[in-house]
N, C-alpha and C positions, 0 to 999 in steps of 0.2 A: 482648492488645490487639486487639480486634476493629475494623477499619477499616468505616466505614458508607459505603454507596454515595453519591456525590453526583450531582447533576443530570448532570454530564458522563459519569458511568458509565452513567446512564439512556440518554443520547444514543447509546453504543456498543451498547446492548441492539438497536438497529435492525438491527445488522449480523448479528446471530445467525440462522442458519437453513441451509438448503440453497440453493446458488445454481450458475448456469450461468455461463460467461463466454465472451466472445469478444474477443480482444485483437489490437491492431495494434501493430507495433515498426518502428521505422526506427532501425538502429544507426549509419548515416552519413547524412548529407544527400544525397549522390549515389547512395544505394541506395535500390530500390523498397521500399515498405512489405511487412512479412511479416505474416500473420495465423495465428492458432492460436484453439483452443477448449480448454474445460476445465470443472472443477467445483471448487467449494469449499464446505467445510462448516465453519460458524462456530459455536463454542458459548461459552458463558459460564462462567467460572471465579469461583465465590462473587460473582457480581454485580459484580465489580471489574475483572475482566480479560475480554477476548475472545480466543479462539485462532482462527485461520482456517487450515485446512490445505487447499491447493489441489492439484489434479493435472490434468495435462493432456500436451499435447506440444508442444515447441518448432516453430517453423516448419519445421524440417528433419525433424520426425517423432521426434526424441528424446524419451522420456517424462522429465517434469520434475515434481518435487514442491516445494512451497513451505510455510512456517509463518510466520505473522504474529501476534504478539501486540501488543494495544493495551490500555491502561489510562489512569487519570488519576492524577496525584500532585498531592494537595491541597497539600502543602509547597511545591512548585515552582509550582503553579497551571498546570501545563501537561500535555497528553497526552503520554504515553510508550509506547514499544514498541520491538519488535525484527523484523527480517526476516531469514530465512533461505532459501536455495533449493539444490536439488540441482546446479544447473548453475555454482555460483559457491562460493568458500571464503570471501568476506566475511561478516562478521557485521555486520548493519547495526543502529544504535540510531537510534530516533526520539525526536524532542521536537517538540511542535507546538500548534496553537491552532485554535479555531473561528473563523470569520468572524461578522460582526455578524448576517447571515442565520440562522445555526445550522444551515446546510446544507452547509458546506464545511469540512473538516477539512484543514489544511495540516502535513504533517509534514516537518520539516528532517532531514537526516542527511548525512554525509560518508563517503567511500568511495573506492575506487580509480577513477582517471580511466579512461573509455572509451578514450583514447588509448593505453593500454597502455605508458605511459612511467615507470611506478613512482609518479607523483604522485597525490596525493589531489585530488578535486573534491567541490563541495557540490551535493546533490541535494534534490529535494522530491517526495513522494508525496503527491498531493492526493486525497482521497476526498469525492465529491460525492453527496449524497442527492437523487436525481431525485425518487423516489416511494417509498412503502414496498415497492415490488416491482421497484425498478430503482435501482442506484447505479453511479457509475464511479469509476475509479482512473487517474489520470495521473501519470506519471513524466516528469520535467524535470530538466535539468543546467545548473547556471551556467557561463557561458563566462567568459573572462578579462575581458571588457568589462562583467561583472555582468548581462548579460542572460540569460533562461532559455530553454533549447530543450527544447521536448517531444519525447521519444523513444518514449514508449510510452502506450497509452490502451487501457482494458479497460472493457467494459460488463458488469455483472453483473445477471443477472436472477433473481428468487427462482423457484425450482422448485416447482410445483403438487403 
């Protein structure tokens, strides 16, 4: 059974390439933002998946690596994917959708609460296509009141 790429798979192709990143994180509301830089190499797997491998330094200078996979599941009608990183043991599963503009992909996931209390929390990673050469990724957590709080934002620029 050979899966045929859908228009959603075509959307993912714009992520393929070599990127530089600049990231800002705020791990607690009362802490100052921390910045870091890195690179990401995104490739296609069979036209159905993207695999993004990131390298950089955490704000404290510790080397960090990450892998993000993204695809589209026609049976679910949803984007799907995973995320892992060298500084955490959680395996994040994504499921999400594009907005009406076709420029914003919101990926829902659930994982360990940032409070470190053993509970889980809902998160969203939001990829926005600014231009063919620039995209952003924002991460946010859902509070007990149902509202979302952004704790990380990154700008990715295509390498020349």
